[in-house]
C-alpha positions in Angstrom: -32.8 104.9 -9.5 -32.7 102.7 -6.7 -32.3 104.2 -2.8 -30.1 100.8 -2.0 -26.5 101.1 -1.2 -24.1 99.4 -3.7 -23.0 97.2 -0.8 -26.3 95.8 0.5 -27.2 92.3 -0.3 -29.7 91.5 -2.4 -33.4 90.8 -0.9 -33.1 86.8 -1.8 -29.4 86.5 -0.4 -30.6 88.4 2.8 -33.5 85.9 3.4 -31.1 82.9 2.9 -28.9 84.4 5.5 -31.4 84.7 8.4 -31.3 82.8 11.5 -32.5 79.2 11.4 -35.2 80.2 13.9 -36.6 82.7 11.5 -36.7 80.3 8.6 -38.4 77.5 10.8 -41.0 79.7 11.9 -41.9 80.5 8.1 -42.3 77.2 7.5 -44.6 76.5 10.5 -46.8 79.6 10.2 -49.7 77.8 8.6 -50.1 75.4 11.2 -49.5 78.0 13.8 -52.3 80.3 12.6 -54.8 77.6 12.1 -54.3 76.4 16.1 -54.0 80.5 16.9 -57.4 81.1 14.9 -59.2 77.9 16.9 -58.4 79.7 20.0 -59.0 83.0 19.0 -61.6 85.4 21.0 -62.3 87.6 17.8 -63.8 86.5 14.4 -61.4 84.6 12.2 -62.8 86.7 9.1 -60.8 89.0 6.6 -62.6 91.8 7.6 -63.6 92.3 11.5 -66.1 94.5 12.6 -64.4 98.1 14.1 -67.2 97.7 17.2 -65.1 95.0 18.6 -62.2 97.2 19.3 -63.5 100.1 21.3 -60.1 102.3 20.6 -61.1 102.7 17.0 -63.7 105.1 18.1 -61.0 107.7 19.1 -59.5 107.3 15.6 -62.2 107.9 13.6 -63.5 110.7 15.9 -60.1 112.4 15.1 -59.8 111.5 11.3 -60.0 115.1 10.2 -56.7 116.0 12.3 -55.1 112.6 11.5 -55.6 113.5 7.8 -54.0 117.0 8.2 -51.2 115.5 9.8 -50.7 112.9 7.0 -51.1 116.1 4.2 -48.2 117.5 6.0 -46.2 114.6 5.6 -47.2 113.8 2.0 -45.8 117.3 1.1 -42.4 115.7 1.4 -43.3 112.3 0.2 -39.8 112.0 -1.5 -38.4 111.9 1.9 -40.4 108.9 3.2 -38.8 105.3 2.5 -40.3 102.7 0.0 -41.8 100.1 2.3 -39.7 97.6 0.9 -36.5 99.6 2.1 -37.5 99.6 5.8 -38.6 96.0 5.8 -36.9 93.4 2.7 -39.9 91.1 4.2 -42.3 93.1 2.2 -40.1 92.8 -0.7 -43.2 90.6 -2.6 -46.0 93.2 -1.9 -44.1 96.4 -2.0 -41.1 95.7 -4.2 -42.0 98.3 -6.9 -41.3 101.1 -4.5 -44.6 102.5 -4.8 -45.7 101.7 -1.4 -44.0 104.3 1.1 -44.4 104.3 5.0 -43.8 106.6 7.3 -43.5 104.7 10.6 -44.5 106.5 14.1 -43.9 103.3 16.0 -42.6 100.1 14.3 -42.9 96.7 16.2 -42.9 98.4 19.5 -40.1 100.9 18.9 -41.2 104.6 18.6 -39.6 106.8 16.0 -39.5 110.2 18.1 -39.0 112.4 15.1 -41.6 110.9 13.1 -43.9 111.2 15.9 -43.1 115.0 16.4 -44.4 115.5 13.1 -47.6 113.9 13.7 -48.3 114.7 17.2 -51.9 114.1 17.7 -51.7 111.0 15.7 -48.8 109.6 17.8 -50.9 110.1 21.2 -53.6 108.5 19.7 -52.1 105.4 18.9 -50.0 105.2 21.9 -53.6 104.3 23.6 -54.1 101.6 21.7 -53.7 98.4 23.7 -51.0 96.3 22.7 -50.1 98.2 19.6 -47.5 96.7 17.5 -46.9 98.9 15.1 -48.4 102.6 13.6 -47.6 104.2 10.3 -48.9 106.0 7.4 -49.2 103.9 4.2 -48.7 106.4 1.1 -49.5 104.7 -2.1 -48.6 106.4 -5.4 -51.1 106.5 -8.1 -51.6 103.5 -9.9 -50.1 101.5 -6.8 -51.1 97.9 -6.6 -51.0 95.7 -3.0 -51.1 92.3 -4.4 -53.4 90.0 -2.1 -51.3 88.7 1.0 -51.7 87.5 4.6 -49.7 89.2 7.6 -47.3 87.7 9.6 -49.5 85.9 12.0 -53.1 85.8 12.8 -51.9 86.8 16.4 -51.8 90.4 14.8 -54.7 92.7 13.6 -54.4 95.0 11.5 -56.6 98.3 11.4 -56.8 100.7 8.5 -58.0 104.3 8.5 -58.5 105.7 4.9 -57.8 109.1 4.8 -57.0 109.7 1.1 -59.3 107.4 -0.8 -60.2 107.8 -4.8 -63.4 107.8 -5.9 -62.8 105.0 -8.5 -60.2 102.9 -9.3 -58.0 104.3 -11.8 
């Protein structure tokens, strides 16, 4: 059963009703990404060495504590919303509801009640220079994330795997 309210617009309708500047930005994204990539101070590779970002060391040093906080959240995973409910922009890659996201910080806005549930993780991510978002991604067994690109090459995504299956199911 869907968690969406009956009065919500379908995702496709909400995309068509977006402001002109957002629609224009989506059309120009490829060109802007090429310009950004040519001027970037970091490599333009799909996987960038963590050693280029000194703050990643604090995360890896504390991975066990972060994992403990994540496990406490996992015990109540049904209360964590699917990513596409939080961000309809992610419908193409998370539309099946098998990818849930527990945001500590989302697009610069802190979620105080979530930070209180993962205080060590919240404090660690607050120390990341220029942080945009920090969250726990919870993938249901068998979940598949299709190949995709981020919104812009101006953002770097860092993943810290906490619970990783030994082999694909």
